[in-house]
C-alpha positions as CSV (number, residue, x, y, z in Angstrom):
1,M,0.2,-0.1,0.1
2,T,1.4,3.4,-0.8
3,V,1.4,5.7,2.0
4,A,0.3,9.3,1.3
5,V,3.2,12.0,1.6
6,P,1.5,15.3,2.9
7,K,3.1,18.5,1.0
8,L,2.9,21.7,1.0
9,T,1.1,23.1,-1.9
10,L,-1.9,24.1,-0.1
11,E,0.1,26.4,2.6
12,R,1.7,27.8,-0.1
13,R,-1.0,28.8,-1.8
14,L,-2.5,30.5,1.5
15,L,0.4,32.4,2.5
16,R,0.0,34.0,-1.1
17,E,-2.7,35.7,1.0
18,H,-2.1,35.3,4.6
19,T,1.3,35.9,6.5
20,L,1.0,32.9,8.5
21,V,-0.7,29.6,8.0
22,I,-1.5,27.9,11.7
23,A,-2.7,24.2,11.5
24,C,-4.6,22.3,13.8
25,D,-5.8,18.9,14.5
26,E,-7.0,16.9,16.7
27,V,-6.2,13.4,18.8
28,G,-8.2,11.3,21.0
29,R,-11.8,12.2,19.9
30,G,-12.8,8.4,20.0
31,A,-11.2,7.0,23.3
32,L,-13.2,6.1,26.3
33,A,-11.0,7.5,28.6
34,G,-8.6,10.3,28.7
35,P,-8.4,14.4,27.3
36,V,-8.8,15.1,23.9
37,A,-5.8,17.1,22.4
38,V,-5.4,19.5,19.7
39,G,-2.1,19.9,18.3
40,A,-1.3,23.8,16.8
41,V,1.6,24.7,14.6
42,A,2.4,27.9,13.1
43,V,4.3,28.2,9.7
44,D,5.2,31.0,7.4
45,A,6.6,31.9,3.9
46,P,10.4,30.8,4.6
47,R,9.5,27.6,6.5
48,A,7.0,26.5,3.5
49,R,9.8,26.6,1.0
50,R,11.7,24.3,3.0
51,R,11.7,20.3,2.5
52,V,9.0,18.7,4.5
53,P,10.4,16.5,7.2
54,E,12.0,13.0,6.7
55,G,8.9,10.6,7.6
56,L,6.4,13.3,8.4
57,R,2.9,11.8,7.9
58,D,-0.5,11.7,9.4
59,S,0.5,10.2,12.9
60,K,-1.9,7.2,12.5
61,L,0.5,6.5,9.6
62,V,3.6,6.8,11.8
63,A,4.7,3.7,13.2
64,A,4.7,4.0,17.4
65,H,8.5,3.7,18.2
66,H,9.2,6.6,15.2
67,R,6.7,9.2,16.3
68,P,9.0,10.6,18.9
69,A,11.6,11.2,16.2
70,V,9.3,12.5,13.5
71,A,7.7,14.9,16.0
72,E,11.1,16.5,17.4
73,R,12.0,17.2,13.6
74,A,8.5,18.6,12.9
75,A,8.9,20.9,15.7
76,A,12.2,22.0,15.0
77,W,10.6,22.9,11.5
78,V,7.7,25.4,12.1
79,Q,7.8,28.5,13.6
80,A,5.7,27.3,16.9
81,S,4.2,24.8,18.2
82,A,1.8,24.0,21.3
83,V,-0.6,21.3,22.5
84,G,-4.1,22.4,24.0
85,W,-5.9,20.1,26.2
86,S,-9.8,19.2,27.1
87,S,-10.3,16.9,29.8
88,A,-12.6,14.1,30.4
89,A,-14.7,15.9,33.0
90,E,-14.8,18.8,30.8
91,I,-15.7,16.2,27.4
92,D,-18.6,15.6,29.9
93,E,-20.1,19.0,30.8
94,V,-20.0,20.8,27.2
95,G,-19.5,17.9,24.9
96,I,-17.4,16.5,22.6
97,I,-17.2,18.9,19.6
98,R,-16.9,22.4,22.0
99,A,-14.3,20.4,24.0
100,L,-12.5,20.2,20.5
101,G,-13.0,23.8,19.9
102,L,-11.7,25.0,23.3
103,A,-8.6,22.6,23.2
104,A,-7.6,24.0,19.9
105,L,-8.2,27.7,21.1
106,R,-6.0,26.7,24.2
107,A,-3.1,25.5,21.9
108,I,-3.5,28.9,19.3
109,A,-3.4,30.8,22.3
110,E,0.0,29.2,23.5
111,L,1.7,30.2,20.5
112,R,1.5,33.7,21.1
113,A,3.9,32.9,23.8
114,F,6.3,32.6,20.4
115,G,5.5,35.7,19.0
116,V,2.3,34.0,16.9
117,V,-0.8,36.4,15.9
118,P,-3.2,34.3,15.4
119,E,-5.7,37.1,13.8
120,D,-3.1,37.6,11.1
121,A,-3.2,33.8,10.3
122,I,-5.4,31.6,8.5
123,V,-6.2,28.8,10.4
124,L,-5.8,25.4,8.7
125,L,-8.5,22.7,10.2
126,D,-8.2,19.1,9.6
127,G,-11.7,17.7,9.3
128,N,-14.9,19.2,7.5
129,H,-16.5,20.8,10.4
130,D,-15.2,24.4,12.1
131,Y,-15.2,23.6,15.8
132,I,-13.2,26.3,16.7
133,T,-15.4,29.5,15.9
134,P,-18.4,28.3,18.1
135,A,-16.0,27.5,20.9
136,G,-15.2,31.3,20.7
137,G,-12.5,32.0,17.8
138,T,-14.9,34.3,16.1
139,G,-11.8,36.7,15.8
140,L,-10.0,33.5,13.3
141,R,-10.5,32.7,9.9
142,V,-10.4,29.2,10.2
143,Q,-10.7,27.2,7.0
144,P,-11.5,23.0,7.2
145,V,-9.8,20.7,5.2
146,I,-10.7,17.1,4.9
147,K,-7.9,15.0,5.4
148,A,-5.3,17.6,6.1
149,D,-3.6,15.5,8.5
150,R,-2.9,13.1,5.2
151,D,-2.3,16.3,2.4
152,C,-0.8,18.9,4.2
153,A,2.3,18.7,5.7
154,S,1.4,21.5,8.7
155,A,-1.5,19.6,9.8
156,A,0.4,16.4,9.6
157,A,2.8,18.0,12.1
158,A,0.1,19.4,14.3
159,S,-1.3,15.3,14.5
160,V,2.3,13.9,15.3
161,L,3.2,16.6,18.3
162,A,-0.3,16.3,19.6
163,K,-0.2,12.1,19.5
164,V,3.0,12.0,20.7
165,A,2.3,14.7,23.7
166,R,-1.4,12.3,24.5
167,D,0.0,8.9,24.3
168,D,3.0,10.1,27.1
169,L,0.3,11.8,29.1
170,M,-1.5,8.2,28.9
171,V,1.3,6.0,29.6
172,G,1.4,8.6,32.7
173,L,-2.1,7.7,33.7
174,H,-1.9,3.9,33.2
175,D,0.6,4.1,36.8
176,E,-2.6,5.5,38.2
177,A,-4.9,2.9,37.3
178,P,-3.2,-0.2,35.4
179,A,-5.8,-2.4,35.3
180,Y,-7.2,-0.5,31.9
181,Q,-4.0,-1.1,30.7
182,W,-3.6,2.8,29.1
183,A,0.1,2.3,28.1
184,R,-1.0,-0.1,25.4
185,N,-4.6,1.2,24.4
186,K,-4.3,4.7,25.0
187,G,-7.9,4.9,26.3
188,Y,-8.9,3.6,23.5
189,A,-11.8,1.1,23.2
190,S,-9.4,-2.1,23.1
191,A,-10.6,-5.3,24.3
192,E,-8.6,-5.4,27.4
193,H,-9.6,-2.0,28.4
194,R,-13.4,-2.9,28.0
195,A,-13.1,-6.1,29.6
196,A,-11.4,-4.1,32.7
197,I,-14.6,-1.7,32.9
198,R,-16.7,-5.0,33.2
199,S,-14.5,-5.7,36.3
200,H,-13.7,-2.5,37.6
201,G,-16.1,0.1,36.7
202,L,-15.5,3.7,35.4
203,S,-12.3,5.8,36.6
204,P,-12.7,9.6,37.0
205,H,-10.5,9.5,34.0
206,H,-13.1,7.6,31.7
207,R,-15.9,9.8,29.7
208,A,-18.8,8.9,32.0
209,S,-21.7,10.6,29.5
210,W,-20.4,8.3,26.7
211,A,-21.7,5.1,25.6
212,I,-19.6,2.5,27.0
213,A,-20.6,-1.0,26.1
214,D,-20.4,-3.5,28.2
215,A,-19.5,-2.1,31.5
216,P,-21.0,-3.1,35.1
217,T,-24.2,-1.8,35.8
218,L,-22.5,-0.2,39.5
219,L,-19.9,2.6,39.7
220,P,-17.7,2.1,43.1
221,S,-19.3,5.1,45.2
222,R,-15.5,6.9,45.4
223,W,-15.8,7.4,41.4
224,I,-19.5,8.3,41.7
225,T,-18.3,11.2,44.0
226,A,-15.6,12.2,41.5
227,I,-17.4,12.4,38.8
228,S,-20.6,14.1,40.5
229,S,-17.9,16.7,42.3
230,V,-17.5,17.6,38.6
231,N,-21.1,17.4,37.5
232,P,-22.9,18.5,40.4
233,S,-26.4,17.3,39.7
234,G,-24.9,13.7,39.5
235,P,-23.8,11.0,37.1
236,G,-27.4,10.9,35.9
237,P,-29.6,7.4,35.5
238,I,-27.6,4.7,35.1
239,S,-29.6,1.9,32.7
240,P,-29.0,-2.0,32.3
241,V,-30.0,-0.9,28.4
242,A,-29.3,2.4,27.9
243,P,-31.6,3.6,25.0
244,C,-29.0,5.6,23.1
245,A,-26.0,3.5,23.3
246,N,-25.7,2.2,19.9
247,K,-21.9,1.8,19.9
248,V,-19.0,2.2,21.9
249,G,-17.5,5.6,21.7
250,A,-21.1,7.2,21.0
251,P,-21.7,10.5,23.0
252,V,-24.7,11.6,24.9
253,T,-26.0,13.8,27.1
254,H,-23.5,14.8,29.3
255,S,-25.0,13.5,32.8
256,T,-26.0,10.3,31.5
257,V,-23.8,7.2,31.9
258,C,-24.8,4.4,29.3
259,L,-24.5,0.9,30.4
260,R,-25.5,-2.5,29.0
Protein backbone atom coordinates (compact mmCIF):
# COMPACT_ATOMS: atom_id res chain seq x y z
CA MET A 1 0.00 0.00 0.00
CA THR A 2 1.31 3.43 -0.95
CA VAL A 3 1.45 5.81 2.00
CA ALA A 4 0.42 9.37 1.21
CA VAL A 5 3.21 11.88 1.64
CA PRO A 6 1.99 15.30 2.82
CA LYS A 7 3.02 18.31 0.79
CA LEU A 8 3.03 22.09 1.22
CA THR A 9 0.95 22.91 -1.85
CA LEU A 10 -2.04 24.31 0.05
CA GLU A 11 0.09 26.12 2.61
CA ARG A 12 2.06 27.90 -0.10
CA ARG A 13 -1.16 28.96 -1.82
CA LEU A 14 -2.66 30.26 1.43
CA LEU A 15 0.53 32.15 2.26
CA ARG A 16 0.10 34.27 -0.87
CA GLU A 17 -2.85 35.90 0.89
CA HIS A 18 -1.98 35.46 4.58
CA THR A 19 1.19 36.07 6.56
CA LEU A 20 0.92 32.80 8.46
CA VAL A 21 -0.74 29.40 8.43
CA ILE A 22 -1.76 27.82 11.73
CA ALA A 23 -2.60 24.14 11.27
CA CYS A 24 -4.62 22.22 13.85
CA ASP A 25 -5.45 18.54 14.27
CA GLU A 26 -7.01 16.58 17.12
CA VAL A 27 -6.09 13.30 18.79
CA GLY A 28 -8.22 11.27 21.20
CA ARG A 29 -11.65 12.24 19.96
CA GLY A 30 -12.92 8.65 19.96
CA ALA A 31 -11.23 7.42 23.13
CA LEU A 32 -13.21 6.18 26.13
CA ALA A 33 -10.75 7.63 28.65
CA GLY A 34 -8.38 10.53 28.92
CA PRO A 35 -8.44 14.03 27.45
CA VAL A 36 -8.73 15.13 23.87
CA ALA A 37 -5.67 16.94 22.53
CA VAL A 38 -5.36 19.42 19.67
CA GLY A 39 -1.98 20.20 18.17
CA ALA A 40 -1.34 23.59 16.61
CA VAL A 41 1.66 24.62 14.52
CA ALA A 42 2.53 27.92 12.85
CA VAL A 43 4.19 27.95 9.44
CA ASP A 44 5.34 31.11 7.66
CA ALA A 45 6.46 31.57 4.06
CA PRO A 46 10.18 30.84 4.64
CA ARG A 47 9.39 27.54 6.38
CA ALA A 48 6.90 26.62 3.67
CA ARG A 49 9.78 26.78 1.20
CA ARG A 50 11.78 24.22 3.16
CA ARG A 51 11.72 20.48 2.64
CA VAL A 52 9.10 18.56 4.59
CA PRO A 53 10.75 16.83 7.57
CA GLU A 54 11.79 13.24 6.97
CA GLY A 55 9.12 10.69 7.85
CA LEU A 56 6.38 13.27 8.45
CA ARG A 57 2.94 11.76 7.90
CA ASP A 58 -0.48 11.77 9.50
CA SER A 59 0.22 10.36 12.97
CA LYS A 60 -1.95 7.31 12.24
CA LEU A 61 0.47 6.39 9.45
CA VAL A 62 3.65 6.69 11.53
CA ALA A 63 4.78 3.66 13.52
CA ALA A 64 4.63 4.30 17.27
CA HIS A 65 8.36 3.81 17.80
CA HIS A 66 9.13 6.41 15.11
CA ARG A 67 6.68 9.09 16.27
CA PRO A 68 8.84 10.82 18.92
CA ALA A 69 11.68 11.39 16.45
CA VAL A 70 9.26 12.58 13.76
CA ALA A 71 7.61 14.92 16.27
CA GLU A 72 11.00 16.35 17.24
CA ARG A 73 11.83 17.07 13.60
CA ALA A 74 8.39 18.59 13.05
CA ALA A 75 8.76 20.89 16.07
CA ALA A 76 12.14 22.08 14.80
CA TRP A 77 10.72 22.75 11.34
CA VAL A 78 7.70 24.93 12.25
CA GLN A 79 7.85 28.48 13.60
CA ALA A 80 6.01 27.49 16.78
CA SER A 81 3.96 24.60 18.13
CA ALA A 82 1.67 23.85 21.05
CA VAL A 83 -0.82 21.26 22.28
CA GLY A 84 -4.12 22.21 23.89
CA TRP A 85 -6.20 19.93 26.10
CA SER A 86 -9.74 19.28 27.21
CA SER A 87 -10.20 16.80 30.05
CA ALA A 88 -12.61 13.89 30.25
CA ALA A 89 -14.58 15.86 32.85
CA GLU A 90 -14.84 18.85 30.52
CA ILE A 91 -15.93 16.59 27.66
CA ASP A 92 -18.69 15.26 29.92
CA GLU A 93 -19.70 18.79 30.84
CA VAL A 94 -19.77 20.53 27.44
CA GLY A 95 -19.71 17.71 24.87
CA ILE A 96 -16.96 16.52 22.57
CA ILE A 97 -17.36 19.11 19.81
CA ARG A 98 -17.13 22.11 22.13
CA ALA A 99 -14.29 20.40 24.01
CA LEU A 100 -12.38 20.08 20.74
CA GLY A 101 -12.89 23.78 20.10
CA LEU A 102 -11.69 24.74 23.58
CA ALA A 103 -8.60 22.54 23.24
CA ALA A 104 -7.82 24.11 19.87
CA LEU A 105 -8.21 27.64 21.25
CA ARG A 106 -5.88 26.79 24.15
CA ALA A 107 -3.25 25.50 21.75
CA ILE A 108 -3.57 28.59 19.53
CA ALA A 109 -3.36 30.86 22.60
CA GLU A 110 -0.08 29.20 23.60
CA LEU A 111 1.41 30.12 20.23
CA ARG A 112 1.24 33.80 21.25
CA ALA A 113 4.16 33.21 23.62
CA PHE A 114 6.29 32.57 20.51
CA GLY A 115 5.27 35.84 18.87
CA VAL A 116 2.48 34.37 16.77
CA VAL A 117 -0.52 36.65 16.16
CA PRO A 118 -3.38 34.23 15.39
CA GLU A 119 -5.59 37.01 14.03
CA ASP A 120 -3.08 37.52 11.21
CA ALA A 121 -3.18 33.84 10.24
CA ILE A 122 -5.43 31.48 8.37
CA VAL A 123 -6.23 28.45 10.54
CA LEU A 124 -6.06 25.24 8.56
CA LEU A 125 -8.23 22.74 10.45
CA ASP A 126 -8.27 19.05 9.65
CA GLY A 127 -11.81 17.81 9.00
CA ASN A 128 -15.02 19.05 7.46
CA HIS A 129 -16.36 21.03 10.43
CA ASP A 130 -15.20 24.25 12.07
CA TYR A 131 -15.41 23.52 15.79
CA ILE A 132 -13.11 26.43 16.70
CA THR A 133 -15.28 29.45 15.86
CA PRO A 134 -18.34 28.36 17.92
CA ALA A 135 -16.07 27.71 20.93
CA GLY A 136 -15.00 31.35 21.02
CA GLY A 137 -12.63 31.77 18.09
CA THR A 138 -14.68 34.52 16.45
CA GLY A 139 -11.62 36.61 15.59
CA LEU A 140 -9.98 33.77 13.69
CA ARG A 141 -10.24 32.78 10.04
CA VAL A 142 -10.76 29.02 10.04
CA GLN A 143 -10.66 26.84 6.94
CA PRO A 144 -11.62 23.18 7.48
CA VAL A 145 -9.92 20.82 5.03
CA ILE A 146 -10.85 17.15 4.74
CA LYS A 147 -7.82 14.87 5.11
CA ALA A 148 -5.53 17.81 5.84
CA ASP A 149 -3.51 15.61 8.21
CA ARG A 150 -2.83 13.28 5.28
CA ASP A 151 -2.23 15.84 2.53
CA CYS A 152 -0.88 18.99 4.24
CA ALA A 153 2.52 18.89 5.93
CA SER A 154 1.58 21.51 8.53
CA ALA A 155 -1.50 19.54 9.65
CA ALA A 156 0.53 16.32 9.70
CA ALA A 157 3.01 18.05 12.01
CA ALA A 158 0.17 19.13 14.32
CA SER A 159 -1.17 15.57 14.26
CA VAL A 160 2.12 13.92 15.23
CA LEU A 161 2.89 16.45 17.96
CA ALA A 162 -0.55 16.00 19.53
CA LYS A 163 -0.37 12.21 19.26
CA VAL A 164 3.01 11.97 20.99
CA ALA A 165 1.92 14.35 23.75
CA ARG A 166 -1.34 12.51 24.41
CA ASP A 167 0.25 9.06 24.29
CA ASP A 168 2.83 10.19 26.85
CA LEU A 169 0.08 11.50 29.10
CA MET A 170 -1.87 8.23 28.90
CA VAL A 171 1.26 6.23 29.73
CA GLY A 172 1.59 8.41 32.84
CA LEU A 173 -2.05 7.84 33.79
CA HIS A 174 -1.52 4.09 33.47
CA ASP A 175 0.27 4.08 36.82
CA GLU A 176 -2.82 5.50 38.49
CA ALA A 177 -5.08 2.75 37.17
CA PRO A 178 -3.00 -0.07 35.66
CA ALA A 179 -5.98 -2.40 35.28
CA TYR A 180 -7.14 -0.46 32.19
CA GLN A 181 -3.80 -0.91 30.37
CA TRP A 182 -3.72 2.68 29.13
CA ALA A 183 0.00 2.37 28.41
CA ARG A 184 -1.02 0.04 25.58
CA ASN A 185 -4.47 1.19 24.46
CA LYS A 186 -4.10 4.92 25.21
CA GLY A 187 -7.70 5.05 26.43
CA TYR A 188 -9.27 3.67 23.26
CA ALA A 189 -11.86 0.87 23.21
CA SER A 190 -9.60 -2.16 23.05
CA ALA A 191 -10.88 -5.54 24.24
CA GLU A 192 -8.68 -5.40 27.33
CA HIS A 193 -9.91 -1.91 28.17
CA ARG A 194 -13.55 -2.92 27.93
CA ALA A 195 -12.85 -6.05 29.98
CA ALA A 196 -11.30 -3.90 32.71
CA ILE A 197 -14.36 -1.63 32.70
CA ARG A 198 -16.57 -4.69 33.17
CA SER A 199 -14.44 -5.76 36.15
CA HIS A 200 -13.61 -2.43 37.78
CA GLY A 201 -16.17 0.11 36.55
CA LEU A 202 -15.32 3.60 35.36
CA SER A 203 -12.44 5.69 36.67
CA PRO A 204 -12.46 9.49 37.01
CA HIS A 205 -10.49 9.60 33.77
CA HIS A 206 -13.26 7.91 31.78
CA ARG A 207 -15.76 9.93 29.79
CA ALA A 208 -18.71 9.00 31.94
CA SER A 209 -21.23 10.62 29.62
CA TRP A 210 -20.32 8.32 26.75
CA ALA A 211 -21.97 5.06 25.82
CA ILE A 212 -19.44 2.51 27.04
CA ALA A 213 -20.71 -0.93 26.11
CA ASP A 214 -20.35 -3.90 28.45
CA ALA A 215 -19.55 -1.77 31.49
CA PRO A 216 -20.93 -2.93 34.84
CA THR A 217 -24.26 -1.51 35.94
CA LEU A 218 -22.82 -0.03 39.14
CA LEU A 219 -19.90 2.34 39.61
CA PRO A 220 -17.68 2.16 42.72
CA SER A 221 -18.95 4.73 45.18
CA ARG A 222 -15.63 6.55 45.33
CA TRP A 223 -15.78 7.15 41.56
CA ILE A 224 -19.41 8.27 41.63
CA THR A 225 -18.28 10.86 44.18
CA ALA A 226 -15.44 11.95 41.90
CA ILE A 227 -17.70 12.25 38.87
CA SER A 228 -20.38 14.07 40.85
CA SER A 229 -17.81 16.64 41.95
CA VAL A 230 -17.44 17.59 38.28
CA ASN A 231 -21.15 17.45 37.52
CA PRO A 232 -23.06 18.59 40.64
CA SER A 233 -26.29 17.19 39.28
CA GLY A 234 -24.76 13.73 39.56
CA PRO A 235 -23.74 11.19 36.96
CA GLY A 236 -27.35 10.73 35.92
CA PRO A 237 -29.42 7.61 35.59
CA ILE A 238 -27.55 4.36 35.09
CA SER A 239 -29.54 1.92 33.05
CA PRO A 240 -28.67 -1.66 32.15
CA VAL A 241 -30.20 -0.99 28.75
CA ALA A 242 -29.35 2.45 27.44
CA PRO A 243 -31.47 3.63 24.52
CA CYS A 244 -28.67 5.93 23.38
CA ALA A 245 -25.87 3.35 23.54
CA ASN A 246 -25.62 2.27 19.94
CA LYS A 247 -21.89 1.69 19.87
CA VAL A 248 -18.80 2.07 21.99
CA GLY A 249 -17.66 5.66 22.11
CA ALA A 250 -20.92 7.27 21.00
CA PRO A 251 -21.44 10.56 22.86
CA VAL A 252 -24.73 10.95 24.71
CA THR A 253 -26.20 13.54 27.06
CA HIS A 254 -23.51 14.92 29.33
CA SER A 255 -25.03 13.71 32.59
CA THR A 256 -25.95 10.17 31.58
CA VAL A 257 -23.84 7.04 31.81
CA CYS A 258 -25.20 4.54 29.31
CA LEU A 259 -24.39 0.99 30.28
CA ARG A 260 -25.46 -2.37 29.02
